[in-house]
C-alpha positions as CSV (number, residue, x, y, z in Angstrom):
1,X,-8.0,-8.9,-28.4
2,X,-7.3,-6.5,-25.6
3,X,-4.4,-5.3,-23.6
4,X,-4.6,-6.3,-20.0
5,X,-2.4,-4.4,-17.4
6,X,-2.2,-5.7,-13.8
7,X,-0.2,-4.1,-10.9
8,X,0.4,-5.8,-7.6
9,X,2.6,-5.3,-4.6
10,X,5.4,-7.7,-4.4
11,X,3.7,-9.6,-1.6
12,X,0.9,-10.7,-4.1
13,X,3.2,-11.6,-7.0
14,X,2.8,-15.3,-6.7
15,X,-0.9,-15.0,-6.1
16,X,-1.6,-13.0,-9.4
17,X,0.4,-15.5,-11.3
18,X,-1.9,-18.3,-9.9
19,X,-4.9,-16.2,-11.0
20,X,-3.5,-15.8,-14.4
21,X,-3.2,-19.6,-14.7
22,X,-6.7,-20.1,-13.4
23,X,-8.0,-17.6,-16.0
24,X,-6.2,-19.5,-18.7
25,X,-3.9,-16.5,-19.4
26,X,-0.7,-18.3,-20.3
27,X,1.2,-15.6,-22.2
28,X,2.1,-12.4,-20.4
29,X,5.1,-10.2,-19.6
30,X,6.1,-8.7,-16.3
31,X,8.4,-6.0,-14.9
32,X,9.5,-5.0,-11.4
33,X,8.4,-1.5,-10.6
34,X,8.1,1.0,-7.7
35,X,4.7,2.0,-6.6
36,X,4.1,5.4,-5.1
37,X,1.2,7.2,-3.4
38,X,0.8,11.0,-3.2
39,X,1.0,12.5,0.3
40,X,4.4,11.5,1.6
41,X,4.9,11.6,5.3
42,X,6.4,14.7,6.9
43,X,9.4,12.5,8.0
44,X,10.3,11.6,4.4
45,X,9.8,15.1,3.0
46,X,11.7,16.9,5.8
47,X,15.1,15.4,4.7
48,X,17.0,16.1,1.6
49,X,18.4,12.5,1.7
50,X,15.7,10.3,3.2
51,X,17.1,7.0,4.5
52,X,14.0,4.9,3.4
53,X,13.2,4.1,-0.1
54,X,10.3,6.2,-1.5
55,X,8.5,3.6,-3.4
56,X,6.9,0.2,-2.6
57,X,8.3,-2.8,-4.5
58,X,5.6,-3.9,-6.9
59,X,5.2,-5.7,-10.2
60,X,3.4,-4.9,-13.4
61,X,2.1,-7.6,-15.7
62,X,0.6,-7.2,-19.1
63,X,-1.0,-9.5,-21.7
64,X,-2.6,-9.3,-25.2
65,X,-5.5,-11.7,-24.5
66,X,-9.2,-12.4,-25.3
67,X,-12.0,-10.8,-23.5
68,X,-13.4,-14.0,-22.0
69,X,-10.1,-14.7,-20.3
70,X,-10.0,-11.1,-19.0
71,X,-13.5,-11.5,-17.6
72,X,-12.5,-14.6,-15.7
73,X,-9.4,-13.0,-14.3
74,X,-11.4,-9.9,-13.2
75,X,-13.8,-12.1,-11.3
76,X,-10.9,-13.9,-9.6
77,X,-9.2,-10.5,-8.7
78,X,-12.5,-9.2,-7.4
79,X,-12.9,-12.2,-5.0
80,X,-9.2,-12.0,-4.0
81,X,-9.5,-8.3,-3.1
82,X,-12.6,-8.7,-1.2
83,X,-10.7,-10.8,1.4
84,X,-7.6,-8.6,1.7
85,X,-6.5,-7.5,5.2
86,X,-4.3,-4.8,3.7
87,X,-4.9,-1.6,1.7
88,X,-3.0,-3.0,-1.3
89,X,-5.5,-4.6,-3.7
90,X,-4.5,-6.1,-7.1
91,X,-5.4,-3.4,-9.7
92,X,-6.2,-4.3,-13.3
93,X,-7.2,-2.3,-16.5
94,X,-8.1,-3.2,-20.0
95,X,-7.2,-1.2,-23.1
96,X,-8.8,-2.0,-26.5
97,X,-6.5,-2.7,-29.4
98,X,-7.3,-0.9,-32.6
99,X,-4.6,-2.5,-34.6
100,X,-2.0,-5.2,-34.1
101,X,0.6,-7.0,-36.3
């Protein structure tokens, strides 16, 4: 068993859920998050009280799942990311689990 962590911009939330289903990952948790990139624009850093929100509305999902399902999901994500027209790919990482109860 491994821990899968996936982040997506809000625009791709429905798509990642569809990819989870195709990879047979049925148990997962999710949370709304704000995504940030270093290198804020001069306009945003020039003001003490910027009018625009600093982060990008995103989602994070995680699942404790088997390696074969993770491999299937990574293949689906790779294909999805290859056809993006934006600079916001779906990102995923895997963390090994040493112990669990």
